[in-house]
GUKE-473874 format. One line per field, with one value per residue: residue number from 1; residue in three letters; x, y, z of N, C-alpha, C in turn. Coordinates in Angstrom, 2 decimals, decimal comma, m for minus. Each point is the difference from the previous one (the first is absolute). Layout:
BEGIN
i NUM	... $
aa ALA	... $
nxx X	... $
nyy Y	... $
nzz Z	... $
caxx X	... $
cayy Y	... $
cazz Z	... $
cxx X	... $
cyy Y	... $
czz Z	... $
//
This chain:
BEGIN
i 1	2	3	4	5	6	7	8	9	10	11	12	13	14	15	16	17	18	19	20	21	22	23	24	25	26	27	28	29	30	31	32	33	34	35	36	37	38	39	40	41	42	43	44	45	46	47	48	49	50	51	52	53	54	55	56	57	58	59	60	61	62	63	64	65	66	67	68	69 $
aa MET	SER	VAL	PHE	CYS	PHE	GLY	ILE	SER	GLN	GLU	GLN	THR	ASN	LEU	ARG	VAL	GLY	VAL	VAL	THR	ASP	GLN	TYR	GLY	ILE	PRO	ILE	PRO	GLY	VAL	SER	VAL	SER	LEU	VAL	GLY	LYS	SER	GLN	LYS	THR	GLN	THR	ASP	PHE	ASN	GLY	ASN	TYR	SER	ILE	GLY	ALA	LYS	SER	GLY	GLU	VAL	LEU	GLN	PHE	SER	PHE	SER	VAL	LYS	LYS	PRO $
nxx 0,84	m0,31	0,52	m0,56	0,75	m0,72	0,56	m0,97	0,90	m0,98	0,56	0,91	0,60	0,81	1,13	0,11	1,05	0,98	0,72	0,18	0,31	1,14	0,22	0,86	m1,16	0,22	m0,07	m1,28	0,66	m1,01	m0,27	m1,02	m0,55	m1,05	m1,19	m0,27	m0,42	1,12	m0,09	m0,01	1,15	1,12	1,24	0,76	0,68	1,11	m0,45	m0,97	0,03	m1,13	m0,98	m1,12	m1,01	m0,37	m1,24	m0,46	0,66	0,49	0,10	1,29	0,28	0,99	0,57	0,74	0,49	0,66	0,63	m0,16	1,32 $
nyy m1,18	0,96	1,00	0,85	0,90	0,95	1,19	0,76	0,93	0,86	0,39	m0,35	m0,41	0,93	m0,68	1,18	0,01	0,56	1,00	0,57	0,95	0,62	1,29	m0,58	m0,58	0,71	m1,30	0,18	m0,41	m0,67	m0,07	0,67	m1,17	0,71	m0,57	0,94	0,45	m0,70	m1,01	m0,63	m0,37	0,45	m0,45	0,89	m1,01	m0,55	m0,78	0,55	m1,33	m0,12	m0,59	0,14	m0,60	0,14	0,45	m0,35	1,10	m0,81	1,08	m0,05	0,13	0,85	m0,28	1,07	m0,09	1,11	m0,61	1,26	0,03 $
nzz 0,00	m0,86	0,69	m0,84	0,63	m0,48	m0,02	m0,41	m0,07	0,14	1,15	m0,87	1,10	m0,48	0,02	0,58	m0,79	0,70	m0,44	1,17	m0,90	0,27	m0,24	0,85	0,25	1,10	0,40	0,34	1,09	0,52	m1,31	0,49	m0,31	m0,39	0,19	m0,88	1,18	0,13	0,86	m1,16	0,58	m0,52	0,08	m0,63	m0,55	0,46	m0,99	0,74	0,16	m0,68	0,68	m0,73	0,58	m1,27	0,04	m1,17	m0,27	0,94	0,76	m0,33	1,30	m0,27	1,18	0,25	1,21	m0,10	1,00	0,33	0,04 $
caxx m0,84	0,76	m0,76	0,72	m0,58	0,65	m0,84	0,23	m0,27	m0,27	1,12	1,18	1,09	1,30	1,14	0,74	1,36	0,76	1,16	m0,04	1,35	0,06	0,27	1,27	m0,15	0,38	m1,20	m0,38	m0,66	m0,89	m1,11	m1,30	m0,78	m1,35	m1,07	m0,83	m1,32	0,03	0,93	1,12	1,22	1,27	1,13	1,11	1,09	1,30	0,32	m1,07	m1,01	m1,28	m1,04	m1,29	m1,14	m0,91	m0,94	0,08	m0,57	0,39	1,12	1,04	0,47	1,32	0,32	1,31	0,35	1,38	0,10	1,15	0,69 $
cayy 1,18	1,24	1,22	1,19	1,26	1,20	1,20	1,03	1,33	1,01	0,93	m0,74	0,76	m0,33	0,47	1,10	0,07	1,09	0,52	1,45	0,56	1,45	0,48	m0,56	m1,45	m0,65	m0,51	0,67	m0,90	0,61	0,76	m0,61	m0,21	m0,38	0,15	1,17	m0,34	m1,33	m0,09	m0,84	0,73	m0,69	0,91	m0,47	m0,63	0,68	0,25	0,80	m0,88	m0,18	m0,79	0,23	m0,48	1,08	m0,29	0,89	1,32	0,55	0,92	m0,10	1,26	m0,15	1,09	m0,11	1,24	0,10	0,65	0,89	m0,16 $
cazz 0,00	m0,09	0,23	m0,45	0,48	m0,52	0,09	m1,01	0,54	m1,03	0,01	0,39	0,59	m0,57	0,76	m0,64	0,52	m0,57	0,73	0,18	m0,06	m0,10	m1,35	m0,46	m0,11	1,26	0,68	1,23	0,95	0,99	m0,58	0,22	m1,22	0,42	m0,97	0,33	0,53	0,61	1,12	m0,39	m0,29	0,15	0,02	m0,83	0,73	m0,07	m1,40	m0,59	m0,58	0,69	m0,66	0,65	m0,78	m0,39	m1,07	m1,15	0,24	1,30	m0,11	1,02	0,55	0,58	0,91	0,63	0,71	0,43	1,30	0,10	1,31 $
cxx 0,88	m0,93	0,88	m0,73	0,78	m0,96	0,37	m0,41	m0,22	1,17	1,22	1,05	1,31	1,10	0,72	1,36	0,73	1,18	m0,15	1,44	m0,08	0,36	1,31	m0,05	0,41	m1,28	m0,26	m0,72	m0,95	m1,11	m1,30	m0,75	m1,37	m0,97	m0,88	m1,38	m0,09	0,99	1,24	1,22	1,22	1,09	1,11	1,10	1,30	0,37	m1,10	m1,13	m1,28	m0,88	m1,28	m1,10	m0,96	m0,90	0,19	m0,69	0,35	1,30	0,97	0,42	1,33	0,26	1,31	0,28	1,44	0,03	1,27	0,64	m0,20 $
cyy 1,24	1,19	1,17	1,23	1,16	1,16	0,97	1,33	0,98	0,98	m0,70	0,95	m0,49	0,56	1,07	0,05	1,15	0,37	1,51	0,50	1,53	0,39	m0,52	m1,52	m0,76	m0,44	0,73	m1,01	0,78	0,86	m0,76	m0,07	m0,49	0,14	1,15	m0,48	m1,37	0,00	m0,83	0,85	m0,88	1,05	m0,55	m0,59	0,80	0,38	0,77	m0,82	m0,02	m0,95	0,18	m0,52	1,15	m0,48	1,00	1,32	0,59	0,79	m0,20	1,39	m0,26	1,19	m0,30	1,30	m0,08	0,75	0,83	m0,16	1,19 $
czz 0,00	0,21	m0,44	0,49	m0,61	0,12	m1,10	0,61	m1,15	m0,11	0,55	0,57	m0,58	0,89	m0,82	0,65	m0,68	0,87	0,07	0,04	0,00	m1,43	m0,59	m0,15	1,25	0,71	1,31	0,91	0,91	m0,55	0,26	m1,32	0,45	m1,16	0,46	0,46	0,65	1,15	m0,34	m0,33	0,23	0,01	m0,88	0,89	m0,19	m1,43	m0,73	m0,62	0,84	m0,80	0,81	m0,93	m0,29	m1,13	m1,13	0,31	1,35	m0,15	1,15	0,45	0,69	0,93	0,72	0,71	0,48	1,32	0,04	1,37	0,89 $
//
């Protein structure tokens, strides 16, 4: 006996990946990456890489603050 289960979603979530760099191409670690209007967020790693699940049409927002000494 075999049982197959699967689901179909109307709006598929895709993994968005990227690298955040400055104007010289140097990776920026610690940048917050979030979906506008959602609570889902992540942060870039030491090499500026990020990955986040987003549905088609959702907008990514990037934020970074520099603390002055």
